[in-house]
C-alpha positions as a Markdown table, in Angstrom:
| # | Residue | x | y | z |
|---|---|---|---|---|
| 1 | Met | -48.1 | -25.8 | -30.8 |
| 2 | Ala | -45.6 | -28.9 | -30.9 |
| 3 | Ala | -46.9 | -31.9 | -33.0 |
| 4 | Ser | -48.0 | -34.9 | -31.3 |
| 5 | Ile | -46.3 | -38.4 | -31.6 |
| 6 | Arg | -49.0 | -39.6 | -33.9 |
| 7 | Glu | -48.7 | -36.5 | -35.9 |
| 8 | Glu | -45.2 | -37.0 | -36.1 |
| 9 | Glu | -45.8 | -40.7 | -37.3 |
| 10 | Tyr | -47.9 | -39.5 | -40.0 |
| 11 | Val | -45.6 | -37.0 | -41.3 |
| 12 | Glu | -42.9 | -39.2 | -41.3 |
| 13 | Val | -44.6 | -41.8 | -43.2 |
| 14 | Ile | -46.2 | -39.5 | -45.6 |
| 15 | Tyr | -42.7 | -38.0 | -46.1 |
| 16 | Glu | -41.0 | -41.5 | -46.8 |
| 17 | Leu | -43.7 | -42.4 | -49.1 |
| 18 | Gln | -43.5 | -39.1 | -51.0 |
| 19 | Glu | -39.9 | -39.4 | -51.7 |
| 20 | Cys | -40.3 | -42.8 | -53.0 |
| 21 | Gly | -43.2 | -41.9 | -55.1 |
| 22 | Asn | -45.8 | -44.2 | -53.6 |
| 23 | Leu | -47.8 | -41.9 | -51.6 |
| 24 | Lys | -51.3 | -43.6 | -51.3 |
| 25 | Ile | -54.0 | -43.7 | -48.7 |
| 26 | Arg | -53.9 | -47.4 | -48.6 |
| 27 | Glu | -50.1 | -47.7 | -47.9 |
| 28 | Ile | -50.1 | -45.0 | -45.3 |
| 29 | Ala | -52.9 | -47.0 | -43.6 |
| 30 | Arg | -50.8 | -50.2 | -44.1 |
| 31 | Arg | -47.5 | -48.6 | -42.8 |
| 32 | Leu | -49.4 | -47.3 | -39.5 |
| 33 | Gly | -51.7 | -50.1 | -39.0 |
| 34 | Val | -54.9 | -48.2 | -39.3 |
| 35 | Lys | -57.9 | -48.3 | -41.8 |
| 36 | Pro | -57.8 | -46.0 | -44.8 |
| 37 | Ser | -61.0 | -44.1 | -43.5 |
| 38 | Ser | -58.9 | -43.5 | -40.4 |
| 39 | Val | -56.1 | -41.9 | -42.4 |
| 40 | Val | -58.4 | -39.8 | -44.2 |
| 41 | Glu | -59.8 | -38.3 | -41.0 |
| 42 | Phe | -56.3 | -37.7 | -39.6 |
| 43 | Leu | -55.0 | -36.2 | -43.0 |
| 44 | Arg | -57.9 | -33.5 | -42.3 |
| 45 | Lys | -56.5 | -32.9 | -38.9 |
| 46 | Leu | -53.0 | -32.5 | -40.6 |
| 47 | Glu | -54.1 | -30.0 | -43.0 |
| 48 | Glu | -55.8 | -27.9 | -40.5 |
| 49 | Lys | -52.5 | -27.8 | -38.5 |
| 50 | Gly | -51.0 | -26.7 | -41.9 |
| 51 | Leu | -48.8 | -29.7 | -42.0 |
| 52 | Leu | -50.1 | -30.7 | -45.3 |
| 53 | Glu | -52.6 | -30.3 | -48.1 |
| 54 | Tyr | -55.0 | -32.9 | -48.8 |
| 55 | Lys | -57.5 | -33.3 | -51.8 |
| 56 | Lys | -60.3 | -35.6 | -52.1 |
| 57 | Gly | -59.1 | -38.4 | -54.2 |
| 58 | Gly | -55.9 | -39.2 | -52.3 |
| 59 | Lys | -53.6 | -36.1 | -53.3 |
| 60 | Val | -51.5 | -35.6 | -50.3 |
| 61 | Gln | -48.6 | -33.1 | -50.0 |
| 62 | Leu | -46.7 | -31.9 | -47.0 |
| 63 | Thr | -46.5 | -28.1 | -46.9 |
| 64 | Ser | -43.2 | -26.3 | -46.1 |
| 65 | Lys | -43.9 | -26.6 | -42.3 |
| 66 | Gly | -44.7 | -30.4 | -42.9 |
| 67 | Leu | -41.5 | -31.0 | -44.8 |
| 68 | Glu | -39.5 | -29.0 | -42.1 |
| 69 | Leu | -40.9 | -31.4 | -39.3 |
| 70 | Ala | -40.0 | -34.4 | -41.4 |
| 71 | Lys | -36.8 | -33.5 | -42.2 |
| 72 | Ser | -36.2 | -32.7 | -38.5 |
| 73 | Leu | -37.6 | -36.2 | -37.4 |
| 74 | Glu | -35.4 | -37.9 | -40.0 |
| 75 | Ala | -32.2 | -36.1 | -38.6 |
| 76 | Lys | -33.2 | -37.0 | -35.0 |
| 77 | His | -33.7 | -40.8 | -36.3 |
| 78 | Gln | -30.4 | -40.6 | -38.0 |
| 79 | Leu | -28.6 | -39.2 | -35.0 |
| 80 | Leu | -30.1 | -41.7 | -32.7 |
| 81 | Tyr | -29.4 | -44.8 | -35.1 |
| 82 | Arg | -25.6 | -43.6 | -35.4 |
| 83 | Phe | -25.4 | -43.4 | -31.4 |
| 84 | Leu | -26.9 | -46.6 | -30.9 |
| 85 | Thr | -24.8 | -48.4 | -33.4 |
| 86 | Ala | -21.8 | -46.6 | -31.8 |
| 87 | Leu | -23.0 | -48.4 | -28.6 |
| 88 | Gly | -22.8 | -51.6 | -30.3 |
| 89 | Val | -26.5 | -52.0 | -30.5 |
| 90 | Pro | -27.2 | -54.2 | -33.7 |
| 91 | Lys | -28.5 | -52.4 | -36.8 |
| 92 | Glu | -32.0 | -53.9 | -36.9 |
| 93 | Ile | -32.7 | -53.0 | -33.2 |
| 94 | Ala | -30.9 | -49.5 | -33.6 |
| 95 | Ile | -33.4 | -48.8 | -36.5 |
| 96 | Arg | -36.4 | -49.6 | -34.2 |
| 97 | Asp | -35.1 | -48.0 | -31.4 |
| 98 | Ala | -34.3 | -44.7 | -32.8 |
| 99 | Cys | -37.8 | -44.7 | -34.3 |
| 100 | Lys | -39.2 | -45.0 | -31.0 |
| 101 | Met | -36.8 | -42.6 | -29.3 |
| 102 | Glu | -36.9 | -39.6 | -31.7 |
| 103 | His | -40.6 | -39.0 | -30.4 |
| 104 | Tyr | -40.0 | -39.3 | -26.6 |
| 105 | Leu | -36.5 | -37.5 | -26.0 |
| 106 | His | -36.4 | -34.1 | -25.0 |
| 107 | Pro | -34.5 | -31.6 | -27.4 |
| 108 | Glu | -31.8 | -31.1 | -24.8 |
| 109 | Thr | -31.2 | -34.8 | -24.7 |
| 110 | Ile | -30.7 | -34.8 | -28.4 |
| 111 | Ala | -28.2 | -31.9 | -28.3 |
| 112 | Arg | -26.5 | -33.6 | -25.6 |
| 113 | Ile | -26.2 | -36.7 | -27.7 |
| 114 | Lys | -25.1 | -34.8 | -30.8 |
| 115 | Glu | -22.4 | -33.1 | -28.7 |
| 116 | Phe | -20.9 | -36.4 | -27.3 |
| 117 | Leu | -20.9 | -37.9 | -30.7 |
| 118 | Ser | -19.0 | -34.7 | -32.1 |
| 119 | Lys | -16.4 | -35.1 | -29.3 |
| 120 | Cys | -16.0 | -38.7 | -30.1 |
| 121 | Asn | -15.8 | -38.2 | -33.7 |
| 122 | Val | -18.3 | -40.8 | -34.2 |
| 123 | Val | -20.5 | -38.8 | -36.5 |
| 124 | Glu | -20.1 | -36.1 | -39.1 |
| 125 | Leu | -22.4 | -33.3 | -37.9 |
| 126 | Arg | -24.2 | -31.0 | -40.7 |
């Protein structure tokens, strides 16, 4: 079962905070604009889906499945950001738009953008 947009947003924030060493419930709540109690409730849902491990007291860690999703979202974000900046979209706007687009675009659309950028030599693809 695919992750919902909200689940993707949580996984992204958790991944970013985990990478910078600031993974705290309050920081997740601040970034997502919700209450800490809402974060705890949602973390339990993500744990049930196998995306993370959550221990009372704030210990949160992405599972391999959660990490895979986070890296996939990060790659989509980077691809869309490069696409938008190649079109001349200002960086600040491209960052915001890429963040929104990564959750809504069909995988086929992402594949076509990747193919287009590759043909135009706009981005090195992994």
